[in-house]
C-alpha positions in Angstrom: -7.4 9.7 8.6 -10.2 12.5 8.2 -13.1 10.2 9.0 -16.5 12.9 9.2 -18.5 9.9 10.1 -18.7 6.8 11.9 -21.2 4.3 12.1 -20.8 1.3 15.3 -21.7 -2.1 15.1 -22.7 -2.9 18.7 -22.2 -6.3 20.0 -21.3 -8.2 22.9 -17.6 -9.0 22.8 -16.5 -6.9 19.6 -17.5 -3.6 17.6 -17.4 -3.3 14.2 -16.9 0.3 13.2 -17.7 1.5 9.4 -16.1 5.4 8.8 -16.5 7.9 5.7 -14.7 11.2 4.9 -16.7 14.0 3.7 -16.9 12.5 0.2 -18.3 9.4 1.4 -15.2 7.8 1.0 -14.2 4.6 3.0 -11.3 5.1 4.9 -12.0 3.3 7.9 -13.5 -0.6 8.4 -12.2 -1.9 12.0 -13.4 -5.0 14.2 -12.1 -3.7 18.4 -13.1 -5.7 21.3 -15.4 -3.6 23.7 -12.2 -2.4 25.8 -10.5 -0.8 23.2 -13.8 1.1 21.3 -13.0 4.3 24.6 -9.2 4.2 23.8 -9.8 4.5 19.7 -12.0 7.1 19.6 -10.2 9.0 22.0 -7.2 9.8 19.8 -9.8 10.9 16.8 -10.9 14.6 16.3 -15.0 14.7 17.3 -16.8 13.5 13.8 -20.1 12.5 14.3 -21.1 9.1 15.1 -24.1 6.8 14.8 -25.4 4.1 16.4 -28.6 1.2 16.4 -30.9 2.0 19.8 -30.4 -0.7 21.9 -30.4 -1.2 25.7 -26.3 -0.4 25.8 -26.1 2.1 22.9 -27.4 5.0 25.5 -24.2 4.4 27.8 -21.8 4.4 24.9 -23.9 6.9 23.5 -22.5 8.8 27.0 -18.9 7.1 26.7 -18.2 8.5 23.7 -20.3 12.1 23.8 -18.0 12.7 27.2 -15.0 12.5 24.2 -15.9 15.6 22.2 -18.2 13.2 19.7 -21.8 14.0 18.2 -23.2 10.4 19.1 -26.9 10.0 17.6 -29.2 7.0 17.5 -30.9 5.5 15.6 -33.9 3.7 15.7 -33.6 -0.3 14.6 -36.5 0.0 12.0 -33.7 2.9 9.9 -30.9 0.6 10.7 -29.9 -1.0 7.1 -28.6 -4.8 7.6 
């Protein structure tokens, strides 16, 4: 899997992941439980990860950045439903 950008929708127990390659083609759509996210992301090559800024996103940003990924938090006003 060659993922260039990964979007993560944070929730209470199930996270939605949406990955695209450099051409904008969807290469990943996955649901993961909270505990499986760090294990899954540790197996990926470093990429850009975007998440909506919320109460728990700062914690997750630190955890994911420690795995070598470039994490960007997006203000809620700019997130498309």
